[in-house]
Backbone as a ProteinNet text record, in pm:
[ID]
protein_1_A
[PRIMARY]
MSVITGPWYNLAAIFAAVFLAELGDKTQLATLLFASNRALSPVLVFLAASAALVVSTGLAVAIGSQGARYLEMVPLKLIAGVGFIAIGGWSILEHFRA
[TERTIARY]
954.1	838.3	753.4	724.8	645.1	497.3	414	270.2	219.8	136.1	79.7	-29.3	-24.7	-125.6	-176.8	-282	-335.3	-393	-377.5	-436.9	-381.6	-253.6	-197.2	-264.7	-302.5	-374.5	-509.6	-580.5	-710.7	-698.4	-597.9	-574.6	-549	-463.5	-429.6	-551.5	-630.2	-748	-852.8	-878.3	-975.8	-926	-797	-740.7	-754.7	-717.7	-723.2	-866.7	-961.2	-1101.1	-1156.1	-1131.1	-1183.2	-1110.5	-980.1	-902.7	-951.8	-968.6	-1015.5	-1159.2	-1243.2	-1381.8	-1390.2	-1296.1	-1298.8	-1240.2	-1161.7	-1102.4	-1213.3	-1212.2	-1312.3	-1449.5	-1460.7	-1587.7	-1625.5	-1754.3	-1800.8	-1724.9	-1691.6	-1617.7	-1481	-1413.3	-1280.9	-1291	-1393.1	-1409.9	-1442.3	-1526	-1556.7	-1430.3	-1349.3	-1224.1	-1131	-1124.9	-1042.8	-1088.6	-1221	-1272.2	-1239	-1252.4	-1214.7	-1066.1	-984.1	-839.3	-799.6	-880	-847.5	-881.3	-953.9	-988.4	-866.1	-808.4	-686	-708.8	-835.6	-865.9	-857.4	-856.1	-850.6	-712.1	-664.7	-535.5	-546.7	-452.9	-455.7	-450.3	-379.5	-371.2	-509.7	-581.6	-716.7	-809.8	-801.1	-884.5	-852.3	-723.9	-683.1	-736.8	-719.2	-763.6	-915.8	-988.6	-1135.3	-1186.9	-1132	-1175.8	-1139.1	-1021	-979.3	-1069.7	-1100.1	-1187.6	-1327	-1378.1	-1510.5	-1511.3	-1405.4	-1398	-1384.8	-1308.4	-1293.1	-1427.8	-1500.9	-1630.1	-1731.5	-1739.1	-1835.9	-1800.6	-1671.9	-1630	-1661.7	-1639.6	-1674.3	-1822.6	-1906.8	-2051.3	-2084.9	-2023.8	-2050.5	-2009.4	-1893.9	-1846.9	-1938.8	-1977.7	-2065.5	-2201.5	-2259.3	-2390.6	-2379.4	-2273.3	-2255.1	-2233.5	-2154.8	-2128.8	-2250	-2324.9	-2444.5	-2560.8	-2566.6	-2678.3	-2648.1	-2536	-2494.1	-2600.8	-2662.8	-2761.8	-2883.4	-2917.9	-3032.3	-2993.5	-2869.9	-2824.6	-2800.9	-2780.7	-2759.5	-2882.8	-2999.7	-3123.8	-3152.6	-3077.6	-3102.1	-3000.6	-3045.8	-2951.3	-2877.7	-2778.7	-2710.7	-2638.8	-2573.1	-2501	-2597.4	-2712.6	-2812.2	-2864.7	-2896.7	-2947.7	-2841.9	-2717.7	-2609.9	-2589.4	-2590.9	-2573	-2682.4	-2806.1	-2919.2	-2909.7	-2870.4	-2855.8	-2749.2	-2635.1	-2527.9	-2569.9	-2640.4	-2689.3	-2787.7	-2877.9	-2976	-2907.3	-2808.6	-2736.7	-2659	-2598.5	-2525.9	-2618	-2734.5	-2832.6	-2880.8	-2907.1	-2951.2	-2842.4	-2716.4	-2605.1	-2592.4	-2611.6	-2604.4	-2717.5	-2838.5	-2951.7	-2927.3	-2875.3	-2846.9	-2740	-2646.1	-2542.3	-2604.7	-2698.9	-2759.4	-2864.1	-2917	-3011.8	-2942.1	-2816.6	-2744.4	-2709.9
-2001.2	-1957.1	-2079.3	-2100.7	-2216.2	-2179.1	-2276.9	-2257.8	-2307.4	-2227.9	-2266.6	-2370.1	-2479.9	-2583.9	-2626.7	-2705.3	-2763.9	-2660.9	-2685.5	-2596.8	-2453.5	-2439.8	-2304.9	-2225	-2291.5	-2223.2	-2174.8	-2261.7	-2224.5	-2109.4	-2116.2	-2009.6	-1877.3	-1879.8	-1757.9	-1704.2	-1791.8	-1748.5	-1685.8	-1748.6	-1694.5	-1561.4	-1556.7	-1432.6	-1320.1	-1346.1	-1242.8	-1195.8	-1289	-1251.4	-1165.9	-1206.3	-1129.8	-996.1	-996.1	-871.9	-769.8	-814.2	-722.3	-677.1	-766.2	-729.7	-626.4	-630.9	-539.4	-402.1	-390	-260.2	-159.2	-50.6	53	17.8	-92.6	-135.9	-44.1	-45	37.4	5.3	-120.9	-160.2	-93.2	-93.6	-32.6	118.8	179.8	324	361.2	280.7	306	293.7	192.5	174.4	293.2	341	457	579	597.8	711.6	699	579.7	559.9	587.7	541.3	559.2	706	784.7	927	1008.1	947.8	1014.1	1010.5	1126.9	1133	1088.7	1086.2	1043.2	891.3	819.1	672.6	624	525.4	464.9	384	401.1	320.4	170.1	132.6	-9	-58.4	23.7	-11.1	-26.6	66.3	59.2	-67.9	-98	-218.8	-344.3	-352.5	-472	-487.6	-378.7	-385.7	-421.6	-357.6	-386.2	-528.7	-573.1	-710.1	-811.4	-788.2	-880.3	-884	-768.1	-763.7	-841.3	-826.6	-899.8	-1049.9	-1089.4	-1232.1	-1291.5	-1220.8	-1272.1	-1278	-1170.5	-1171.4	-1276	-1297.9	-1402.4	-1540.2	-1558.9	-1686.1	-1716.5	-1615.4	-1634.8	-1672.2	-1603.8	-1634.1	-1776.5	-1819.9	-1955.4	-2058	-2033.1	-2126.7	-2138.4	-2024.8	-2026.2	-2087.5	-2051.4	-2106	-2255.7	-2305.8	-2449.7	-2529	-2473.1	-2542.4	-2531.9	-2421.5	-2400.9	-2437.8	-2504.2	-2534.7	-2611.4	-2707.8	-2788.6	-2706.7	-2605.8	-2521	-2410.7	-2361	-2253.1	-2297.3	-2428.1	-2477.3	-2454.3	-2445.8	-2427.7	-2280.4	-2189.2	-2046.7	-1987.9	-1908	-1846.5	-1729.1	-1759.9	-1657.1	-1552.8	-1596.6	-1500.7	-1401.1	-1448.5	-1359.7	-1261.8	-1312.7	-1227	-1123.6	-1167.8	-1075.7	-969.9	-1011.9	-917	-812.7	-856.3	-763.2	-670.2	-726.1	-644.6	-537.6	-574.9	-476.7	-369	-407.8	-308.5	-213.5	-268.6	-185.4	-87.9	-136.9	-49.5	57.2	18.5	115.5	222.3	180	276.5	370.4	315.1	396.9	497	452.7	541.8	655.7	624.8	728.6	829.2	780.7	871.2	959.7	903.3	981	1087.6	1057.6	1154	1277.6	1256.8	1369.1	1441.2	1378	1445.3	1542.7	1513.9	1597.5	1733.6
-405.8	-331.3	-299.3	-172.2	-133.6	-127.1	-152.1	-148.1	-13.1	50.9	180.7	156	231.5	216.3	353.4	351.3	474.5	568.4	698.2	798.1	791.4	750.6	741.3	631.5	523	415.5	465.9	537	591.2	690.3	776.8	873.5	802.1	702.2	627.7	552.6	493.1	417.9	509.1	623.1	718.1	773.7	811.5	863.6	761.3	636.9	533.4	509.7	503.9	479.3	592.6	716.3	830.5	842.9	822.9	831.7	729.4	605.2	501.2	525.7	578.2	607	719.7	812.5	926.6	894.7	787.2	753.7	725.3	798.6	777.5	830.6	901.2	957.4	1073.3	1109	1220.8	1349	1369.1	1488.7	1491.1	1378.9	1372.1	1389.9	1331.9	1345.8	1490.8	1557.2	1698	1782.6	1755.5	1829.1	1805.6	1683.7	1650.2	1729.9	1740.5	1816.7	1965.1	2020.5	2161.2	2180.6	2089.5	2101	2088.5	2018.8	2003.1	2128.4	2221.8	2347	2439.6	2466.3	2547.7	2692.2	2735.8	2872.7	2887.7	2776.2	2779.8	2740.7	2811.9	2780.4	2651.2	2558.3	2436.1	2466	2571.4	2609.1	2653.1	2730.4	2773.5	2653.3	2558.6	2438.3	2360.7	2345.4	2273.3	2341	2472.7	2545.5	2540.4	2561.1	2558.5	2419	2315.6	2178.9	2138.5	2176.3	2144.5	2212.8	2341	2414.3	2351.7	2312.3	2249.5	2117.9	2039	1912.1	1934.3	2036	2065.4	2107.2	2195	2241.5	2127.6	2046.6	1936.3	1831.3	1808	1714.4	1770.8	1900.1	1965	1951.9	1972.7	1955.8	1811.8	1716.9	1575.6	1540.3	1589.9	1562.7	1629.2	1754.2	1825.6	1757	1724.2	1658.5	1519.5	1447.7	1312.8	1312.5	1407.2	1408	1455.8	1550.2	1598.1	1499.2	1429	1337	1194.2	1169.7	1032.2	955.1	1017.7	944.5	904.6	985.1	952.4	854.3	869	783	639.3	618	481.8	394.6	456.1	381.1	351.7	413.9	399.1	301.3	205.3	109.8	174.8	258.9	338.1	253	146.5	63	-0.6	-42.8	-100.9	3.5	120.9	228.2	268.7	283.7	321.1	212.8	87.6	-22.8	-27.7	-15.3	-14.8	106.3	221.4	341.6	326.1	269.5	249.8	150.3	45.3	-51.3	16.1	98.3	168.6	263.7	339.9	432.9	356.3	244.7	162.6	107.4	56.8	6.3	114.9	232.2	344.9	384.1	384.9	418.9	318.5	190.9	87	106	132.6	155.9	277.6	384.4	505.4	478.3	390.5	355.9	291.9	201.6	131.1	215	317.3	407.4	501	530.7	628.8	576.2
[MASK]
++++++++++++++++++++++++++++++++++++++++++++++++++++++++++++++++++++++++++++++++++++++++++++++++++

């Protein structure tokens, strides 16, 4: 069994992290709902969703690479963690309100 190293390791790690983060995400659920609409071509849904993900990822990479020097001063992991907890709590509350 060979160990992946160098750029292939980075590619695999980034792919795995983004793939796992997107599973069950709102984007994936929205795409699933569009695909379930028989009036829309699955190929059209795939192309539109893929293009949207490419553009949004491009924006994230551009902003992240340009803002790296400023983002180093911000505790992003803490902010993201608190944000996810807040969204999760809000989702749980909305579940019980319904």
